[in-house]
Every structure is written in C-alpha cells, then in structure tokens.
N, C-alpha and C positions, 0 to 999 in steps of 0.2 A: 471784619474780611481783611484779609491778608492783603498787603499793600506790595505793589510790583517791584521787583528790585532794578527796574529800568526807568531811565529818566524820561522825561516828553521828548527829549532832543533824541534819544537814541531810537524811541519807539517810532518816531515821524521819520528818522533816518531808515530804519529797516523797512517802513512801509514804502518809502521813496526806492529803497534798492528793488523791492517786489515790482513797483510799478515801471522800472527801467528795464524789466525783462528777468530777474532770477529768480530761480524757482523757488516755492514755499518750501520744500524739504531741506533744500540747501542751505535756505536762511536760518530755519530752524536748529539744523546742526550746528552751522557757524555760530549761532548766539547763544546756544544750548537753552531752548525753549521747545515748548511744544506746539504742535500744529493748531491745536486748539486756542491756545494763547494768542497764536498769530490771527487766527480768523476772528477771535474777540477783538483784537485791536483794529482789525480791519473793518470790522464793522461798525466799530467805535469812534474812529480816528481817521477812517479811510477818506480820502480828498482834502483833509484837513491841513492846513499849514502849521507850522511850530507855533505862533502866536495864538492861533485858534485852540490848539490843544491845551495850552496854557490857560486860555479862558474858559475852557469848558471844565478844567481842574479845578480852578477856583469858585466857579459856579457850583459844582459838585460839593466842594468844602463849605461853602456859605450855605448851601441847603441844606447839609446834614447840620450844621450848628443851628439853625431855624427850627429843624425838625426836633432836635435836643430841646430847645427853649420852649417850643409849643407843648411838648410832652411835659415839661415840668411845671409849666402854668395850668394844664389840666388837671395834673395830680393836686396842685394847690387848691384849685378850684374845687375839685372833689373833696379834698380833706376839708375845707371850710364849709362846703354845703352839708357835710355830714355834722360837722359842729354844731352848726346853726339849727339842723333839724333837732338833734339831741336837746337844744336848750330849750326850744318851743315846746317840746314834751315833757319837760321838767315844770315848765309855768303851767301848763294845763292840768 
C-alpha cells in the first residue's frame, strides 16, 4: 500500500483548518490532494491531536510487524508438520 507524502503534522493541520471553517474543496486545491483522501483522513484522524495521530501510526506499524511474524511462524509450523508426517509414513 502506498504511503502518504503528508506527515502527521500536516494531516492534523489540514484537518484543523477544516474545523476552523475552511471548505474542503479549497483545502484540497491548496494542498494538491483529492477530496477522497481528505475524507479518508477525516474518518481516520478526525478529532485527534498530533500525539494521538503519532500513537495511531506507531500502533499500526507494530501491528503490521506482528502480523508478518505470525504469518512466518504459521508457515514454519506448516512446513514442520508436513515434514513430520512424511517421516511417519516412511516408518510405517
């Protein structure tokens, strides 16, 4: 998945501008982004402070690492199970 070219500070700043009364279309034109991106950010980061957004990003990164580790462990377990079952077939 493509990462955004905007930092957490920029995203929260853009959302703060919108909360201050700026129109979505004007903000999108000013920052060269689509309205879909803006509404995705609003759904994800709406009402969050900068520290909350950074915490969310850190948790998402950690979650991705853990999912990768789990997938690798499941693959190893599958390979070991297959190897053991082949050994038992030879012995019988």
